[in-house]
MDAnalysis code that builds the backbone (N, CA, C; Angstrom):
import MDAnalysis as mda
import numpy as np

u = mda.Universe.empty(600, n_residues=200, atom_resindex=np.repeat(np.arange(200), 3), trajectory=True)
u.add_TopologyAttr("name", ["N", "CA", "C"] * 200)
u.add_TopologyAttr("resid", np.arange(1, 201))
u.add_TopologyAttr("resname", ["UNK", "UNK", "UNK", "UNK", "UNK", "UNK", "UNK", "UNK", "UNK", "UNK", "UNK", "UNK", "UNK", "UNK", "UNK", "UNK", "UNK", "UNK", "UNK", "UNK", "UNK", "UNK", "UNK", "UNK", "UNK", "UNK", "UNK", "UNK", "UNK", "UNK", "UNK", "UNK", "UNK", "UNK", "UNK", "UNK", "UNK", "UNK", "UNK", "UNK", "UNK", "UNK", "UNK", "UNK", "UNK", "UNK", "UNK", "UNK", "UNK", "UNK", "UNK", "UNK", "UNK", "UNK", "UNK", "UNK", "UNK", "UNK", "UNK", "UNK", "UNK", "UNK", "UNK", "UNK", "UNK", "UNK", "UNK", "UNK", "UNK", "UNK", "UNK", "UNK", "UNK", "UNK", "UNK", "UNK", "UNK", "UNK", "UNK", "UNK", "UNK", "UNK", "UNK", "UNK", "UNK", "UNK", "UNK", "UNK", "UNK", "UNK", "UNK", "UNK", "UNK", "UNK", "UNK", "UNK", "UNK", "UNK", "UNK", "UNK", "UNK", "UNK", "UNK", "UNK", "UNK", "UNK", "UNK", "UNK", "UNK", "UNK", "UNK", "UNK", "UNK", "UNK", "UNK", "UNK", "UNK", "UNK", "UNK", "UNK", "UNK", "UNK", "UNK", "UNK", "UNK", "UNK", "UNK", "UNK", "UNK", "UNK", "UNK", "UNK", "UNK", "UNK", "UNK", "UNK", "UNK", "UNK", "UNK", "UNK", "UNK", "UNK", "UNK", "UNK", "UNK", "UNK", "UNK", "UNK", "UNK", "UNK", "UNK", "UNK", "UNK", "UNK", "UNK", "UNK", "UNK", "UNK", "UNK", "UNK", "UNK", "UNK", "UNK", "UNK", "UNK", "UNK", "UNK", "UNK", "UNK", "UNK", "UNK", "UNK", "UNK", "UNK", "UNK", "UNK", "UNK", "UNK", "UNK", "UNK", "UNK", "UNK", "UNK", "UNK", "UNK", "UNK", "UNK", "UNK", "UNK", "UNK", "UNK", "UNK", "UNK", "UNK", "UNK", "UNK", "UNK", "UNK", "UNK", "UNK"])
u.atoms.positions = np.array([
    [7.493, -4.639, 17.895],
    [6.085, -4.473, 18.246],
    [5.217, -4.676, 17.007],
    [4.227, -5.563, 17.103],
    [3.366, -5.865, 15.963],
    [2.404, -4.713, 15.704],
    [2.363, -4.250, 14.477],
    [1.355, -3.288, 14.048],
    [0.228, -4.016, 13.325],
    [0.609, -4.910, 12.418],
    [-0.353, -5.675, 11.629],
    [-0.122, -7.162, 11.878],
    [-1.223, -7.884, 12.117],
    [-1.105, -9.331, 12.321],
    [-2.209, -10.052, 11.574],
    [-1.827, -11.023, 10.769],
    [-2.773, -11.875, 10.054],
    [-2.742, -13.247, 10.699],
    [-3.935, -13.780, 10.938],
    [-4.047, -15.061, 11.624],
    [-4.959, -15.987, 10.828],
    [-4.347, -17.005, 10.220],
    [-5.092, -18.011, 9.438],
    [-6.008, -17.352, 8.396],
    [-5.464, -16.357, 7.708],
    [-6.226, -15.648, 6.691],
    [-6.324, -16.509, 5.429],
    [-7.533, -16.634, 4.910],
    [-7.767, -17.410, 3.686],
    [-8.593, -16.583, 2.705],
    [-8.116, -16.550, 1.442],
    [-8.900, -15.957, 0.367],
    [-8.661, -16.768, -0.900],
    [-9.732, -17.218, -1.486],
    [-9.671, -17.965, -2.744],
    [-8.655, -19.097, -2.647],
    [-7.599, -19.026, -3.493],
    [-6.625, -20.116, -3.538],
    [-5.388, -19.832, -2.691],
    [-5.512, -18.932, -1.743],
    [-4.371, -18.555, -0.908],
    [-4.686, -18.755, 0.563],
    [-3.761, -19.371, 1.256],
    [-3.892, -19.488, 2.696],
    [-3.842, -20.931, 3.179],
    [-3.832, -21.076, 4.508],
    [-3.919, -20.006, 5.512],
    [-2.623, -19.193, 5.601],
    [-2.784, -17.887, 5.834],
    [-1.654, -16.979, 5.935],
    [-1.546, -16.481, 7.373],
    [-0.387, -16.688, 7.968],
    [-0.060, -16.116, 9.271],
    [1.133, -15.189, 9.068],
    [0.962, -13.936, 9.451],
    [2.015, -12.946, 9.197],
    [1.935, -11.835, 10.225],
    [3.082, -11.389, 10.696],
    [3.187, -10.237, 11.585],
    [4.103, -9.220, 10.925],
    [3.644, -7.977, 10.838],
    [4.459, -6.882, 10.315],
    [4.600, -5.859, 11.429],
    [5.826, -5.547, 11.766],
    [6.082, -4.718, 12.931],
    [6.185, -3.230, 12.643],
    [6.404, -2.480, 13.691],
    [6.612, -1.032, 13.676],
    [7.757, -0.688, 12.728],
    [7.496, 0.152, 11.735],
    [8.478, 0.607, 10.745],
    [9.001, -0.512, 9.851],
    [8.332, -1.656, 9.821],
    [8.811, -2.780, 9.015],
    [8.170, -2.779, 7.631],
    [8.956, -3.112, 6.613],
    [8.453, -3.249, 5.251],
    [8.659, -4.692, 4.801],
    [7.564, -5.331, 4.438],
    [7.607, -6.685, 3.892],
    [7.257, -6.597, 2.411],
    [8.204, -6.964, 1.555],
    [7.950, -6.989, 0.115],
    [7.426, -8.363, -0.277],
    [6.473, -8.360, -1.191],
    [5.771, -9.567, -1.583],
    [5.828, -9.706, -3.094],
    [6.254, -10.866, -3.555],
    [6.297, -11.128, -4.990],
    [5.661, -12.484, -5.265],
    [5.597, -12.822, -6.546],
    [4.976, -14.079, -6.950],
    [4.421, -13.957, -8.347],
    [4.161, -15.079, -8.965],
    [3.664, -15.079, -10.335],
    [2.280, -14.442, -10.407],
    [1.925, -13.992, -11.597],
    [0.604, -13.407, -11.806],
    [-0.483, -14.412, -11.453],
    [-1.506, -13.938, -10.732],
    [-2.628, -14.790, -10.375],
    [-2.447, -15.607, -9.119],
    [-1.345, -15.407, -8.400],
    [-1.119, -16.190, -7.188],
    [-1.820, -15.633, -5.962],
    [-2.336, -14.394, -6.058],
    [-3.129, -13.870, -4.954],
    [-2.531, -12.691, -4.224],
    [-1.532, -12.038, -4.808],
    [-0.895, -10.904, -4.115],
    [-1.888, -9.759, -3.890],
    [-2.566, -9.354, -4.947],
    [-3.554, -8.273, -4.815],
    [-4.715, -8.712, -3.939],
    [-5.147, -9.953, -4.089],
    [-6.248, -10.469, -3.260],
    [-5.892, -10.415, -1.780],
    [-4.638, -10.708, -1.466],
    [-4.202, -10.651, -0.074],
    [-4.292, -9.216, 0.458],
    [-3.804, -8.254, -0.319],
    [-3.881, -6.860, 0.125],
    [-5.330, -6.430, 0.306],
    [-6.189, -6.806, -0.628],
    [-7.594, -6.415, -0.540],
    [-8.276, -7.037, 0.687],
    [-7.905, -8.251, 1.031],
    [-8.466, -8.872, 2.228],
    [-8.004, -8.158, 3.489],
    [-6.723, -7.812, 3.539],
    [-6.190, -7.105, 4.704],
    [-6.874, -5.747, 4.858],
    [-7.164, -5.096, 3.728],
    [-7.864, -3.803, 3.759],
    [-9.356, -3.951, 4.002],
    [-9.825, -5.168, 4.138],
    [-11.246, -5.463, 4.351],
    [-12.094, -4.986, 3.162],
    [-11.545, -5.153, 1.967],
    [-12.278, -4.807, 0.754],
    [-12.939, -6.025, 0.122],
    [-12.436, -7.222, 0.444],
    [-12.988, -8.464, -0.099],
    [-13.271, -9.445, 1.037],
    [-14.247, -10.337, 0.853],
    [-14.528, -11.350, 1.875],
    [-13.323, -12.260, 2.106],
    [-13.163, -12.702, 3.347],
    [-12.054, -13.578, 3.683],
    [-12.378, -14.313, 4.974],
    [-11.686, -15.403, 5.195],
    [-11.741, -16.117, 6.464],
    [-10.481, -15.800, 7.254],
    [-10.547, -16.016, 8.555],
    [-9.417, -15.715, 9.409],
    [-9.524, -14.327, 10.026],
    [-8.459, -13.902, 10.663],
    [-8.479, -12.657, 11.423],
    [-7.361, -11.715, 10.954],
    [-7.673, -10.417, 11.018],
    [-6.678, -9.374, 10.762],
    [-6.722, -8.416, 11.945],
    [-5.552, -8.127, 12.504],
    [-5.467, -7.270, 13.680],
    [-4.586, -6.061, 13.387],
    [-5.008, -4.910, 13.860],
    [-4.215, -3.685, 13.847],
    [-3.960, -3.294, 15.291],
    [-2.694, -3.271, 15.687],
    [-2.361, -2.990, 17.092],
    [-3.199, -3.857, 18.031],
    [-3.361, -5.118, 17.644],
    [-4.091, -6.132, 18.425],
    [-5.598, -5.892, 18.478],
    [-6.117, -4.986, 17.666],
    [-7.563, -4.797, 17.562],
    [-8.076, -5.539, 16.324],
    [-9.045, -6.410, 16.526],
    [-9.623, -7.215, 15.447],
    [-10.370, -6.289, 14.478],
    [-10.172, -6.511, 13.187],
    [-10.857, -5.687, 12.179],
    [-12.367, -5.720, 12.333],
    [-12.885, -6.810, 12.879],
    [-14.342, -6.930, 13.049],
    [-14.892, -5.965, 14.093],
    [-14.006, -5.407, 14.916],
    [-14.433, -4.471, 15.955],
    [-14.312, -3.017, 15.514],
    [-13.950, -2.788, 14.250],
    [-13.703, -1.436, 13.745],
    [-14.641, -1.164, 12.577],
    [-15.197, 0.040, 12.521],
    [-16.025, 0.421, 11.382],
    [-15.207, 0.323, 10.096],
    [-15.790, -0.236, 9.024],
    [-15.019, -0.430, 7.792],
    [-14.327, 0.828, 7.272],
    [-15.026, 1.971, 7.296],
    [-14.416, 3.203, 6.787],
    [-13.203, 3.607, 7.621],
    [-13.298, 3.428, 8.937],
    [-12.170, 3.745, 9.813],
    [-11.018, 2.793, 9.567],
    [-11.320, 1.510, 9.425],
    [-10.281, 0.509, 9.149],
    [-9.527, 0.855, 7.871],
    [-10.251, 1.241, 6.833],
    [-9.619, 1.485, 5.531],
    [-8.819, 2.772, 5.490],
    [-9.081, 3.680, 6.434],
    [-8.207, 4.846, 6.569],
    [-6.902, 4.465, 7.266],
    [-6.986, 3.586, 8.249],
    [-5.810, 3.230, 9.034],
    [-5.009, 2.101, 8.395],
    [-5.693, 1.229, 7.656],
    [-5.041, 0.148, 6.909],
    [-5.338, 0.443, 5.446],
    [-4.492, 1.261, 4.842],
    [-4.817, 1.910, 3.568],
    [-4.149, 1.195, 2.396],
    [-4.940, 0.964, 1.359],
    [-4.426, 0.283, 0.170],
    [-4.306, 1.244, -0.993],
    [-3.160, 1.184, -1.666],
    [-2.950, 1.901, -2.922],
    [-3.001, 0.868, -4.039],
    [-4.120, 0.809, -4.787],
    [-4.223, -0.179, -5.863],
    [-3.426, 0.253, -7.083],
    [-3.299, -0.666, -8.037],
    [-2.601, -0.317, -9.281],
    [-3.334, 0.796, -10.022],
    [-4.666, 0.789, -9.963],
    [-5.477, 1.822, -10.608],
    [-6.263, 2.561, -9.539],
    [-5.956, 3.823, -9.370],
    [-6.588, 4.611, -8.312],
    [-7.984, 5.058, -8.723],
    [-8.802, 5.343, -7.719],
    [-10.183, 5.776, -7.938],
    [-10.300, 7.282, -7.672],
    [-11.071, 7.955, -8.539],
    [-11.306, 9.401, -8.411],
    [-12.786, 9.648, -8.615],
    [-13.404, 10.448, -7.757],
    [-14.860, 10.584, -7.784],
    [-15.331, 12.034, -7.873],
    [-14.396, 12.987, -7.895],
    [-14.767, 14.392, -8.076],
    [-14.042, 14.946, -9.296],
    [-14.425, 16.156, -9.709],
    [-13.930, 16.696, -10.980],
    [-12.477, 17.153, -10.924],
    [-12.106, 17.859, -9.852],
    [-10.751, 18.410, -9.785],
    [-9.922, 17.690, -8.726],
    [-8.619, 17.772, -8.896],
    [-7.700, 17.067, -7.992],
    [-7.871, 17.542, -6.553],
    [-7.893, 18.855, -6.348],
    [-7.921, 19.399, -4.999],
    [-9.124, 18.993, -4.180],
    [-10.238, 18.667, -4.840],
    [-11.440, 18.255, -4.122],
    [-11.264, 16.917, -3.410],
    [-10.206, 16.191, -3.743],
    [-9.959, 14.880, -3.128],
    [-9.047, 14.970, -1.909],
    [-8.606, 16.182, -1.565],
    [-7.655, 16.343, -0.468],
    [-8.288, 17.165, 0.644],
    [-8.191, 16.659, 1.875],
    [-8.753, 17.366, 3.019],
    [-7.670, 18.125, 3.789],
    [-6.410, 17.876, 3.470],
    [-5.302, 18.579, 4.117],
    [-4.390, 19.151, 3.038],
    [-3.581, 20.131, 3.428],
    [-2.619, 20.714, 2.490],
    [-1.560, 19.679, 2.137],
    [-1.211, 19.614, 0.862],
    [-0.286, 18.586, 0.398],
    [0.946, 19.179, -0.262],
    [1.230, 20.463, 0.006],
    [2.313, 21.149, -0.707],
    [3.654, 20.446, -0.541],
    [3.971, 20.023, 0.674],
    [5.267, 19.381, 0.904],
    [5.366, 18.076, 0.114],
    [4.303, 17.306, 0.144],
    [4.304, 16.043, -0.592],
    [4.376, 16.249, -2.092],
    [3.682, 17.274, -2.588],
    [3.741, 17.575, -4.017],
    [5.173, 17.864, -4.434],
    [5.863, 18.651, -3.637],
    [7.246, 18.984, -3.939],
    [8.125, 17.737, -3.943],
    [7.928, 16.859, -2.972],
    [8.731, 15.638, -2.887],
    [8.497, 14.717, -4.071],
    [7.304, 14.795, -4.675],
    [6.986, 13.964, -5.827],
    [7.167, 14.710, -7.141],
    [7.787, 15.909, -7.083],
    [8.056, 16.718, -8.270],
    [6.766, 17.070, -9.018],
    [5.742, 17.460, -8.250],
    [4.469, 17.888, -8.828],
    [4.245, 19.356, -8.474],
    [3.830, 20.139, -9.444],
    [3.562, 21.553, -9.238],
    [2.278, 21.724, -8.441],
    [2.263, 22.675, -7.509],
    [1.084, 22.901, -6.669],
    [-0.154, 23.239, -7.490],
    [0.040, 23.777, -8.688],
    [-1.107, 24.123, -9.533],
    [-1.889, 22.913, -10.001],
    [-1.294, 21.725, -9.840],
    [-1.985, 20.510, -10.264],
    [-3.273, 20.303, -9.472],
    [-3.348, 20.898, -8.265],
    [-4.546, 20.733, -7.436],
    [-5.779, 21.375, -8.069],
    [-5.577, 22.289, -9.006],
    [-6.703, 22.959, -9.658],
    [-7.078, 22.309, -10.996],
    [-6.342, 21.297, -11.370],
    [-6.595, 20.670, -12.673],
    [-7.718, 19.644, -12.604],
    [-8.437, 19.449, -13.731],
    [-9.417, 18.363, -13.787],
    [-8.708, 17.011, -13.696],
    [-9.302, 16.080, -12.992],
    [-8.728, 14.740, -12.901],
    [-8.557, 14.137, -14.294],
    [-9.483, 14.445, -15.184],
    [-9.452, 13.878, -16.533],
    [-8.213, 14.294, -17.330],
    [-7.525, 15.356, -16.896],
    [-6.347, 15.838, -17.616],
    [-5.051, 15.195, -17.141],
    [-5.116, 14.386, -16.094],
    [-3.911, 13.810, -15.506],
    [-3.410, 12.614, -16.302],
    [-2.093, 12.462, -16.326],
    [-1.516, 11.239, -16.871],
    [-1.664, 10.115, -15.845],
    [-1.436, 8.884, -16.281],
    [-1.528, 7.747, -15.368],
    [-0.523, 7.888, -14.228],
    [0.678, 8.354, -14.544],
    [1.695, 8.528, -13.508],
    [1.332, 9.600, -12.505],
    [0.758, 10.714, -12.988],
    [0.325, 11.776, -12.083],
    [-0.792, 11.281, -11.173],
    [-1.732, 10.556, -11.719],
    [-2.822, 10.014, -10.897],
    [-2.280, 9.118, -9.794],
    [-1.323, 8.291, -10.162],
    [-0.813, 7.328, -9.189],
    [-0.063, 8.027, -8.059],
    [0.764, 9.010, -8.410],
    [1.501, 9.739, -7.367],
    [0.549, 10.533, -6.472],
    [-0.459, 11.129, -7.066],
    [-1.430, 11.887, -6.273],
    [-2.263, 10.970, -5.390],
    [-2.588, 9.784, -5.884],
    [-3.348, 8.836, -5.067],
    [-2.547, 8.427, -3.831],
    [-1.243, 8.250, -3.995],
    [-0.390, 7.946, -2.842],
    [-0.403, 9.100, -1.855],
    [-0.281, 10.306, -2.356],
    [-0.267, 11.479, -1.488],
    [-1.597, 11.628, -0.751],
    [-2.686, 11.402, -1.460],
    [-4.013, 11.464, -0.850],
    [-4.134, 10.439, 0.280],
    [-3.652, 9.227, 0.035],
    [-3.712, 8.175, 1.036],
    [-2.895, 8.536, 2.272],
    [-1.694, 9.051, 2.068],
    [-0.837, 9.403, 3.212],
    [-1.426, 10.545, 4.028],
    [-2.255, 11.377, 3.402],
    [-2.903, 12.462, 4.123],
    [-3.810, 11.986, 5.237],
    [-4.260, 10.719, 5.160],
    [-5.101, 10.142, 6.216],
    [-4.280, 9.573, 7.369],
    [-2.954, 9.641, 7.244],
    [-2.028, 9.162, 8.281],
    [-2.297, 7.705, 8.662],
    [-2.285, 6.804, 7.689],
    [-2.531, 5.389, 7.992],
    [-1.399, 4.775, 8.800],
    [-1.753, 3.737, 9.537],
    [-0.759, 2.996, 10.308],
    [-0.156, 1.850, 9.499],
    [-0.888, 1.426, 8.464],
    [-0.429, 0.348, 7.588],
    [-0.597, 0.796, 6.142],
    [0.442, 0.589, 5.333],
    [0.381, 0.873, 3.904],
    [0.375, -0.449, 3.145],
    [-0.616, -0.614, 2.290],
    [-0.727, -1.784, 1.424],
    [-0.524, -1.283, -0.003],
    [0.642, -1.545, -0.566],
    [1.037, -0.935, -1.831],
    [1.124, -2.001, -2.925],
    [0.263, -1.867, -3.923],
    [0.196, -2.844, -5.013],
    [0.917, -2.283, -6.241],
    [2.163, -2.699, -6.429],
    [2.995, -2.215, -7.543],
    [2.954, -0.678, -7.614],
    [3.353, 0.010, -6.566],
    [3.151, 1.461, -6.501],
    [3.970, 2.269, -7.504],
    [4.962, 1.652, -8.120],
    [5.768, 2.382, -9.109],
    [5.664, 1.779, -10.502],
    [4.732, 0.870, -10.700],
    [4.651, 0.143, -11.959],
    [4.402, 1.011, -13.173],
    [3.686, 2.128, -13.002],
    [3.342, 2.990, -14.134],
    [4.246, 4.213, -14.235],
    [5.334, 4.231, -13.456],
    [6.156, 5.439, -13.350],
    [7.510, 5.276, -14.023],
    [8.054, 6.411, -14.476],
    [9.419, 6.393, -14.988],
    [10.387, 6.278, -13.805],
    [11.661, 6.081, -14.112],
    [12.634, 5.790, -13.057],
    [12.741, 6.915, -12.041],
    [12.729, 8.163, -12.511],
    [12.866, 9.293, -11.587],
    [11.657, 9.397, -10.661],
    [10.460, 9.263, -11.226],
    [9.236, 9.339, -10.412],
    [9.168, 8.169, -9.439],
    [9.570, 6.988, -9.901],
    [9.565, 5.818, -9.028],
    [10.493, 6.025, -7.839],
    [11.648, 6.607, -8.078],
    [12.597, 6.858, -6.987],
    [12.011, 7.819, -5.960],
    [11.273, 8.825, -6.436],
    [10.658, 9.781, -5.514],
    [9.571, 9.113, -4.675],
    [8.802, 8.217, -5.292],
    [7.765, 7.491, -4.551],
    [8.407, 6.613, -3.476],
    [9.441, 5.901, -3.835],
    [10.132, 5.047, -2.867],
    [10.652, 5.885, -1.701],
    [11.248, 7.046, -2.009],
    [11.778, 7.909, -0.955],
    [10.677, 8.445, -0.054],
    [9.537, 8.829, -0.650],
    [8.423, 9.353, 0.143],
    [7.868, 8.285, 1.073],
    [7.697, 7.080, 0.566],
    [7.199, 5.986, 1.409],
    [8.188, 5.698, 2.534],
    [9.469, 5.705, 2.217],
    [10.489, 5.448, 3.241],
    [10.448, 6.504, 4.344],
    [10.296, 7.767, 3.956],
    [10.213, 8.843, 4.951],
    [8.962, 8.701, 5.806],
    [7.833, 8.378, 5.154],
    [6.591, 8.237, 5.913],
    [6.688, 7.057, 6.888],
    [7.215, 5.948, 6.410],
    [7.358, 4.775, 7.282],
    [8.176, 5.121, 8.518],
    [9.250, 5.861, 8.337],
    [10.122, 6.209, 9.453],
    [9.440, 7.197, 10.404],
    [8.787, 8.218, 9.844],
    [8.209, 9.263, 10.699],
    [6.939, 8.798, 11.403],
    [6.132, 7.980, 10.733],
    [4.851, 7.538, 11.302],
    [4.947, 6.185, 11.992],
    [6.064, 5.491, 11.814],
    [6.195, 4.153, 12.384],
    [5.287, 3.149, 11.710],
    [4.964, 3.400, 10.444],
    [3.985, 2.567, 9.742],
    [4.569, 1.209, 9.354],
    [3.676, 0.231, 9.292],
    [3.998, -1.076, 8.720],
    [3.632, -1.044, 7.244],
    [4.432, -1.713, 6.416],
    [4.237, -1.665, 4.969],
    [4.228, -3.071, 4.388],
    [3.200, -3.364, 3.592],
    [3.171, -4.554, 2.734],
    [3.257, -4.047, 1.302],
    [4.313, -4.422, 0.590],
    [4.646, -3.815, -0.700],
    [4.743, -4.917, -1.749],
    [3.806, -4.958, -2.689],
    [3.866, -5.911, -3.795],
    [4.740, -5.322, -4.897],
    [5.795, -6.045, -5.265],
    [6.695, -5.567, -6.310],
    [7.469, -6.726, -6.907],
    [7.860, -6.550, -8.168],
    [8.774, -7.491, -8.819],
    [10.124, -6.829, -9.070],
    [10.285, -5.604, -8.597],
    [11.495, -4.830, -8.814],
    [12.511, -5.173, -7.724],
    [13.545, -5.918, -8.097],
    [14.506, -6.384, -7.098],
    [15.308, -5.243, -6.486],
    [15.495, -4.156, -7.242],
    [16.192, -3.000, -6.675],
    [15.364, -2.384, -5.553],
    [14.036, -2.308, -5.746],
    [13.166, -1.802, -4.687],
    [13.180, -2.731, -3.483],
    [13.155, -4.027, -3.745],
    [13.208, -4.995, -2.648],
    [14.469, -4.780, -1.823],
    [15.588, -4.622, -2.518],
    [16.863, -4.439, -1.813],
    [16.871, -3.156, -1.004],
    [16.250, -2.105, -1.533],
    [16.264, -0.807, -0.850],
    [15.276, -0.747, 0.300],
    [14.093, -1.337, 0.128],
    [12.993, -1.090, 1.058],
    [12.721, -2.218, 2.042],
    [12.952, -3.477, 1.645],
    [12.380, -4.570, 2.429],
    [13.223, -4.949, 3.642],
    [12.528, -5.232, 4.719],
    [13.128, -5.898, 5.861],
    [12.998, -7.405, 5.709],
    [11.949, -7.812, 4.983],
    [11.746, -9.215, 4.610],
    [11.190, -9.262, 3.200],
    [11.557, -10.315, 2.465],
    [11.043, -10.515, 1.112],
    [10.370, -11.873, 1.072],
    [9.044, -11.866, 0.874],
    [8.264, -13.086, 0.821],
    [7.690, -13.284, -0.576],
    [7.383, -14.525, -0.884],
    [6.790, -14.862, -2.174],
    [5.602, -15.782, -1.939],
    [4.641, -15.733, -2.852],
    [3.511, -16.663, -2.803],
    [3.818, -17.834, -3.721],
    [3.806, -19.010, -3.164],
    [4.090, -20.223, -3.923],
    [3.192, -21.337, -3.408],
    [2.444, -21.958, -4.314],
    [1.568, -23.054, -3.908],
    [0.505, -22.646, -2.920],
    [0.058, -21.378, -3.004],
    [-0.982, -20.894, -2.102],
    [-0.495, -20.540, -0.717],
    [0.816, -20.490, -0.527],
    [1.390, -20.161, 0.787],
    [2.407, -19.040, 0.663],
    [2.600, -18.329, 1.757],
    [3.673, -17.343, 1.834],
    [4.947, -18.051, 2.260],
    [6.025, -17.846, 1.484],
    [7.308, -18.455, 1.819],
    [8.385, -17.402, 1.661],
    [9.536, -17.655, 2.258],
    [10.682, -16.780, 2.042],
    [11.018, -16.774, 0.558],
    [11.283, -15.596, -0.007],
    [11.534, -15.496, -1.449],
    [12.743, -16.321, -1.858],
    [13.678, -16.512, -0.967],
    [14.866, -17.296, -1.304],
    [14.550, -18.770, -1.498],
    [13.350, -19.182, -0.993],
    [12.959, -20.581, -1.102],
    [11.950, -20.815, -2.207],
    [11.393, -19.702, -2.803],
    [10.304, -19.861, -3.760],
    [10.834, -20.310, -5.116],
])
């Protein structure tokens, strides 16, 4: 069953892209720097202008309020955004279970955002995003700033969420171990097109 569908999507030097990501499916995406991986995720999240169509459960993104779309089709960028002083002010639901799974102490919710390390910010941004219960996860190098242990916890948390929520996942990574563990399909961007990674 299709959760996410891209139809003749074009952005900058990439496209047209036709792609279907199904219920509980993870598609890993790789490619050289500057080929459009992040641009593709941003277009799917309706953060950047694009041509073509993006559908969630067969509903056209143009028929959905942007804020609602971005909660349900949620992107985790390489650098997360924070707009309040303390961590806890960014969470509308209790996150104790997720904090434990990511090896973060519950007291971190009372800390100033400015005191966080890059790795702590990234793990908390993922947890914040999952709190909105998105149907699609758009993950841009989600473990790039993390040590091996933290990266493993992030991979496990995403895997559990995908299974429990039936979410579709688009995961940008160059980590072949992650691809082997997480992906149902591995695609690459080559010559402005999406191709099977084995052919790129």
